[in-house]
N, C-alpha and C positions, 0 to 999 in steps of 0.2 A: 533506213534513210543512210543516204552516203552523201560526200561531199558534192554540192552542186543542187542537191535535192530541195525543194520548197516545202517548207513545214505546212502542216494542216492549219486552217484557220482557227478552229477550235482546239484548244490545248487541254481543258479541264477546269475542274472546280477546286478552288481552295479551301482551306480549313474554315474560312469565313463565309463561305457560301458564293463567293465571287467566280463567275466564269471568266477565265482567263483566255484571251484571244492573241493570235500572231498580230494582228493589227494593233493591238494595245502597245506594241513595242515598235511600230513603224518608226523609223529614224533612228533608233537605238541598237545596239548589238545586244544580242541576247545569249546568257549563259544558261542552258536548260541541261541541268544534272540529274541523272538517273541514279538512285541509290536503293539497296536492298531493304532497309529497315529503320524505322525511328528506334532512337536511344540504344543503338549497338556501337561497339567502340569505334569501326572505322567510319560508320555513317555520321556519329556524332563529331569525330575529329574533322571530317569533310565539312559538315556544316558549319562548324565553330571556324574553320580556316577561312572558309566563304566569307563568313559574317565578320570576322575580324579584319578581312582585306575589303569589306565591301565598300568603304570610302574610295579607296584606290580604284576598284572596278568600276564603279560608278563614275569617278574622274576619267576614267579611259573610255567611258561612253558605254558600259556594260550594264544590263540589268541582270538580276540573278532571278532563276525560278528552279526550285527543287522538285522532283516526283519520285513517288514511291507508292507502292501498293497499299500502304497504311490507310487507315479511316482518316475521315476530316477530324474526327476527336482525337486521334492518335498524334496527327500532325498539330492541332491545337496545343495539347500540351507538351510537345517536344519544342514548338516555337516558344512557348512561355517560359519553359525551363530554362532555354539556353538564350532567350531574348532576341530571336533570329530576327533580322531586319528585312527579311524577303519572304516571298509566298512559297508554299509547298501545296503541290497539286496530289490529291488523293486519288490515284487512279486505281480505284479498286476493281473496276472491271477489266483493267491491263489493257485498254484500248491504245493508250498513248505508248506504253511499253512495247506493245507489238508493232505499231506503227513505225516506231523507231527502231525496232529490231533488239532490243535489249533483253526480251523475254525469252530466255534460253536454257538449254538443258545444262546443270552445273554439276560439279562433283564435289564432295566432301566426305571425308573418312569412309571412302571406299562406297559411298552410295551415291546414286544419281537423282536428282531432282530439278523440278523447273523453278528458275528465280531470275530476278533482275541482276543483270550484269552492270556492273558499276561504270558508267559512261558518261563522258561531259560532252556536249555538243555546243559549239559555237556557232551562232547563227547572225548573218549579217543584217543591216539596216532594212534589207528588202525581205526578209524572211528565208534566206537561202542558206544552207548549211555550209559553215565556210571551214570549219576544221572539227575534227573528232578526237578526243583523248580516250583512249581505251586503257592506258595503264595511268590511272589516276594516283596521284601523290595525296593520300587523304589528308595528312598533315600539314600540306603544304600547296592546297590546291588552288588558291587564289593566286600566289605567284607563279605556278604552273601555267594558269590561264594567260597572267600579265606578260610572262616571257614570250609567250606564242607572238604577241604583237610587237616585240623589239627587232 
């Protein structure tokens, strides 16, 4: 996905079994953020920043949805542990990761592996990618998104 692309109608299934669709967010802006793994330091910091800033994001017209390859059960525990106020999509088949181009070769400690590259997509009221944040500030991601719109 790149700026100007229309997102797919079916986004995925959340921890509670709900199928999220792009049309569910018609008329709202959507923050669709991809992260590598539940309960890791960076991913937890990002989720908590977005949760702490959720009221401001909602007031600015944004809905927030997180995506990782973790299971619905992992997402349910992560959501409960941090009282997250937004849904997480369990992309266990990696279809959404691949559609958005965030499933890529990564390097850590000299080894290469495939994984999710932390990326935030800002989608407009019509389901069109409006902005892409590739250098996510995990501890300040809500403000990073809000500053884009100023």
